[in-house]
C-alpha positions in Angstrom: 4.2 -14.7 49.1 6.6 -14.4 46.2 8.4 -17.6 45.2 12.1 -17.7 45.3 13.2 -18.0 41.6 16.1 -20.2 42.6 13.8 -22.7 44.2 12.0 -23.3 40.9 15.2 -24.5 39.2 16.3 -28.1 39.9 19.6 -28.2 41.7 21.0 -30.5 39.0 20.8 -27.6 36.5 22.9 -25.2 38.6 26.4 -24.8 37.2 25.4 -26.4 33.9 26.9 -24.6 30.9 25.4 -24.7 27.4 27.3 -24.7 24.2 28.8 -21.3 23.7 28.8 -21.7 20.0 25.1 -21.2 19.8 25.2 -18.2 22.1 27.9 -16.6 20.0 26.0 -17.5 16.8 22.9 -15.6 18.2 25.0 -12.6 19.0 26.6 -12.6 15.6 23.2 -13.0 13.9 21.9 -10.0 15.8 24.8 -7.9 14.6 24.1 -9.0 11.0 20.5 -7.9 11.5 21.9 -4.5 12.3 23.7 -4.4 9.0 27.2 -5.6 10.1 29.2 -8.0 8.0 30.2 -11.0 10.2 32.5 -13.9 9.4 31.3 -17.0 11.2 34.0 -19.1 12.7 32.1 -20.0 15.8 29.8 -22.8 14.8 31.0 -26.4 14.5 29.3 -27.6 11.3 30.5 -28.2 7.7 29.5 -25.5 5.3 28.9 -28.2 2.6 25.5 -29.5 1.6 24.4 -33.0 2.6 25.5 -35.4 -0.2 22.9 -35.5 -2.9 22.4 -39.3 -2.7 21.3 -39.0 1.0 19.0 -36.0 0.2 17.4 -37.9 -2.7 16.9 -40.9 -0.4 15.4 -38.8 2.4 12.8 -37.3 0.0 12.0 -40.7 -1.4 11.5 -42.3 2.0 9.3 -39.3 3.0 7.1 -39.9 -0.1 7.0 -43.6 0.7 5.6 -42.8 4.1 8.6 -43.5 6.4 7.3 -41.0 8.8 6.2 -43.3 11.7 8.0 -44.6 14.8 11.0 -46.8 14.3 12.1 -49.3 17.0 13.7 -47.6 20.0 17.2 -48.9 19.1 16.8 -47.9 15.4 16.1 -49.7 12.2 17.8 -53.1 11.9 19.2 -52.3 8.5 21.2 -49.3 9.7 22.4 -50.9 12.9 23.7 -53.8 10.8 25.4 -51.6 8.3 27.1 -49.6 11.0 28.3 -52.8 12.7 29.6 -54.2 9.5 31.4 -51.0 8.6 33.1 -50.8 12.0 34.0 -54.5 11.9 35.6 -54.1 8.5 37.8 -51.2 9.7 38.8 -52.4 13.2 39.9 -55.8 14.7 36.9 -55.9 17.0 33.8 -57.8 15.7 30.8 -55.5 16.4 27.4 -57.1 17.1 24.6 -55.0 15.5 22.5 -55.9 18.6 24.9 -53.6 20.6 24.3 -50.6 18.2 21.7 -48.0 19.0 20.6 -45.1 16.8 19.9 -41.7 18.4 18.7 -38.2 17.3 22.2 -36.8 17.3 25.5 -38.0 18.9 24.9 -35.7 21.8 21.8 -37.7 22.8 23.9 -40.8 22.7 26.4 -39.2 25.1 23.7 -38.3 27.5 22.0 -41.7 27.3 25.2 -43.5 28.1 26.2 -41.3 31.0 22.7 -41.2 32.5 22.4 -45.0 32.2 25.7 -46.1 33.9 26.9 -43.2 36.1 25.6 -42.8 39.6 25.5 -39.7 41.9 28.8 -39.6 43.8 30.8 -41.2 40.9 33.7 -39.4 39.3 34.2 -39.3 35.5 37.5 -38.3 34.1 37.3 -36.0 31.0 39.7 -33.8 29.0 40.0 -30.1 29.5 39.5 -28.3 27.2 36.7 -30.4 25.8 33.2 -30.5 24.3 31.0 -29.1 27.1 28.3 -31.7 26.8 30.4 -34.2 28.7 30.6 -32.1 31.8 26.9 -31.2 31.5 25.9 -34.9 31.2 28.1 -35.8 34.1 26.8 -33.1 36.4 23.2 -33.9 35.5 23.8 -37.5 36.6 24.9 -36.2 40.0 28.5 -37.2 39.4 31.7 -35.1 39.5 33.7 -34.3 36.3 37.4 -34.7 36.9 39.4 -32.7 34.4 42.7 -33.7 33.0 44.5 -30.9 31.2 45.4 -31.3 27.5 48.8 -29.7 27.0 49.7 -27.9 23.8 53.3 -29.2 24.3 51.8 -32.8 23.9 49.8 -31.8 20.8 46.7 -31.7 23.0 46.9 -35.4 24.0 46.4 -36.7 27.5 49.4 -36.7 29.9 48.8 -40.4 30.8 50.7 -40.1 34.1 48.4 -37.2 35.2 45.4 -39.2 34.0 46.5 -42.2 36.2 47.0 -39.9 39.2 43.4 -38.6 38.9 41.9 -42.1 39.3 40.3 -42.7 42.7 38.1 -45.3 44.3 35.1 -43.2 43.0 36.2 -43.1 39.4 33.6 -44.8 37.1 34.5 -43.7 33.6 37.1 -42.1 31.4 35.8 -39.9 28.5 37.9 -39.7 25.3 37.4 -37.6 22.2 39.7 -38.1 19.3 40.0 -36.3 16.9 39.2 -33.7 19.5 36.9 -30.7 19.7 38.1 -28.0 20.3 41.8 -28.6 19.7 42.0 -31.0 16.8 44.3 -33.2 18.8 44.5 -37.0 18.1 45.3 -39.8 20.4 47.6 -42.4 19.0 47.2 -46.2 19.3 49.8 -46.4 22.1 47.8 -43.7 24.1 44.6 -45.8 23.7 46.3 -49.0 24.7 47.6 -47.5 27.9 44.2 -45.9 28.7 42.6 -49.3 28.1 45.2 -50.9 30.5 44.3 -48.3 33.2 40.6 -49.1 32.6 41.2 -52.8 33.1 43.4 -52.3 36.1 40.8 -50.1 37.9 37.7 -51.7 36.4 36.6 -48.5 34.6 34.3 -47.8 31.7 35.5 -45.8 28.6 33.3 -43.5 26.6 35.0 -42.7 23.3 33.5 -39.9 21.2 34.7 -40.5 17.6 32.4 -38.1 15.8 35.4 -36.6 13.9 37.0 -40.0 13.1 36.7 -39.5 9.3 37.9 -35.9 9.2 41.7 -36.2 9.4 44.8 -34.9 7.6 47.4 -37.6 7.9 47.1 -41.3 8.7 43.6 -42.5 9.8 43.3 -41.8 13.6 43.3 -44.8 15.9 40.1 -45.9 17.5 39.5 -47.5 20.9 38.1 -50.3 18.7 41.7 -50.9 17.5 42.6 -52.1 21.1 41.9 -55.8 21.7 39.6 -57.1 24.5 37.8 -53.8 25.3 34.2 -54.3 24.2 33.1 -55.3 27.7 33.9 -51.8 29.0 33.8 -49.4 26.0 31.1 -47.1 24.7 31.7 -45.7 21.2 29.8 -42.6 20.1 29.7 -41.5 16.5 27.2 -40.1 14.0 26.5 -38.6 10.6 26.5 -34.9 11.4 30.1 -34.0 10.7 31.5 -36.2 7.9 28.2 -36.2 6.0 27.2 -32.6 6.7 24.0 -33.7 8.3 24.0 -31.6 11.5 20.3 -30.7 11.1 19.2 -34.3 10.4 20.0 -35.2 14.0 21.4 -38.7 13.5 23.9 -40.3 15.8 24.7 -43.8 17.1 26.5 -45.7 19.8 28.1 -49.1 20.3 27.6 -50.2 23.9 28.6 -53.3 26.0 26.0 -56.0 25.7 25.2 -56.0 29.4 24.4 -52.2 29.3 22.2 -52.3 26.2 18.9 -52.7 27.9 19.6 -49.8 30.3 20.6 -47.4 27.5 17.7 -48.5 25.4 15.4 -47.9 28.4 16.7 -44.3 28.8 16.1 -43.7 25.1 12.6 -45.2 25.4 11.7 -42.8 28.1 13.3 -39.7 26.7 13.2 -39.6 22.9 11.1 -42.7 22.1 13.0 -43.3 18.8 14.9 -41.6 15.9 13.1 -40.3 12.8 12.6 -43.2 10.5 13.2 -41.4 7.2 16.5 -40.0 8.3 17.7 -43.5 9.2 16.6 -44.9 5.8 18.3 -42.0 4.0 21.5 -42.6 6.0 22.0 -46.0 4.4 23.1 -44.0 1.3 26.1 -42.7 3.4 27.9 -46.0 2.7 27.8 -45.8 -1.1 30.7 -45.0 -3.4 29.0 -41.8 -4.5 28.7 -40.5 -1.0 32.2 -41.6 -0.1 33.6 -39.6 -2.9 31.7 -36.5 -1.8 33.1 -36.8 1.8 36.6 -37.2 0.5 36.3 -34.1 -1.5 35.0 -32.2 1.5 38.0 -33.4 3.7 40.4 -32.4 1.0 39.0 -28.9 0.9 39.2 -28.7 4.7 42.9 -29.6 4.5 43.5 -26.6 2.2 41.6 -24.3 4.5 43.5 -25.6 7.5 46.8 -24.9 6.0 46.0 -21.4 4.8 44.4 -20.5 8.1 47.0 -22.0 10.4 49.9 -20.5 8.3 48.2 -17.1 8.3 47.7 -17.1 12.1 51.3 -18.1 12.7 52.3 -15.1 10.7 50.6 -12.8 13.2 52.9 -11.6 16.0 51.9 -13.0 19.4 49.8 -15.9 18.0 50.9 -19.5 17.8 48.8 -22.2 16.2 49.4 -25.9 15.8 48.1 -27.6 12.7 45.4 -30.0 13.9 45.5 -33.6 12.8 41.8 -34.0 12.7 38.4 -32.2 13.0 37.9 -28.7 11.5 39.0 -26.4 14.3 42.1 -24.4 15.0 43.0 -23.7 18.6 45.5 -20.9 18.5 47.5 -19.7 21.5 46.9 -16.0 22.1 48.3 -15.8 25.6 51.2 -13.5 24.6 48.7 -10.9 23.4 47.7 -10.1 27.0 43.9 -10.3 26.7 41.8 -12.9 28.4 40.2 -15.3 25.9 36.7 -14.2 26.5 37.5 -10.5 26.2 39.5 -11.2 23.0 36.6 -13.1 21.5 34.0 -10.5 22.4 36.1 -7.6 21.1 37.0 -9.5 17.9 33.3 -9.9 17.3 32.2 -6.4 18.1 35.3 -4.5 16.7 36.3 -6.7 13.8 33.2 -8.6 12.8 34.8 -12.1 13.3 32.8 -14.6 15.5 35.1 -17.1 17.3 34.9 -18.8 20.7 37.1 -18.3 23.7 39.0 -21.3 24.8 37.3 -21.0 28.2 34.0 -22.1 26.5 35.6 -25.6 26.6 37.0 -25.5 30.2 39.2 -23.6 32.5 42.4 -24.8 30.8 41.2 -23.2 27.6 42.3 -19.8 28.9 44.8 -18.3 26.5 43.3 -19.9 23.5 40.5 -19.4 20.9 38.6 -21.9 18.9 38.1 -21.1 15.2 36.2 -23.3 12.8 37.7 -23.5 9.3 34.4 -24.9 8.0 34.1 -21.8 5.9 35.2 -20.7 2.5 38.8 -19.8 1.7 37.6 -16.3 0.7 36.1 -15.8 4.2 39.1 -17.3 5.9 41.4 -14.9 4.1 39.2 -12.0 5.0 39.1 -13.2 8.6 42.9 -13.4 8.7 43.1 -9.8 7.6 40.6 -8.6 10.2 42.3 -10.6 13.0 45.7 -9.2 11.9 44.4 -5.6 12.0 42.7 -6.2 15.3 45.8 -7.7 16.9 47.9 -4.8 15.7 45.7 -2.5 17.7 45.7 -4.5 20.9 
């Protein structure tokens, strides 16, 4: 008797979407193997090298034998350094005993949601947004409740709509600022009002701040700038974006004290611990040498953002806000008459430019594209020319 293929797959995996960026990258790489010239604007990682001081430290610690297990929550020195850094930048005093280190910020997101969200719960999250939130929520047996991010509000929450979506089953609100894919940034007043809602309805808040140090105006507000929230706030961050360490897989989280043991237990039973030498090397991230390297990277991102956004806004039928943070553009292409996915597919196949459809980040991403400007100015200018020519033929 032949087994039903569907019966082999756990129900929790049905309807789960992966990151479209990696799928598009694979398709683009296949075209390159066929001899095509492809400009990569699909993948969300800096095109800079990891700062030299971190690389040197990583090699040094490997040679010293830092290749064995670390404690499940991470090495104490890094947890302490992170707590001190956050405490120096925000009014909240962070206890290093509430900091956990994980192999990537995504793992921290999953560990938190799997540790505190039950089947039947509802979790409010933005749409469009990073798809890992929805995946983690669904894998926990909970229901994601999307709140649309409006271009007219610079892709910030409509707080009235957010309030209306809260029910007796709501357990958590997910925030991401600066945001992937839109580059939108919540202001301090937004965060205060969200915190008030969380207190009123006894909700948890997961604040993904992985792009917190990539910004193009004033430093973005953090949920840690809001008083009296540490009892209900989970902050996720990491080293991947600002330190160009995506392949090092190094993230961290700050969790309420009464949830620490549960999140640690999840990590114990899933990943055991995070690579020791990467944690030791990451201590160099907080040195003046590394800080200067990251500031130079962000300054270059600003130049690229301006050139790219101005170029897109010069194309008839395209409208693009200049993002306040992260390294993505989220142009509105709805006036061009093509669905986002069709536009992205044709742009890759016909013009050799790899981008993501807005729908890769949720239903409300229809009519938009996500373009990473973590690429050289030369490639960005070539991409603009190709997009301009493509649009003229649509």
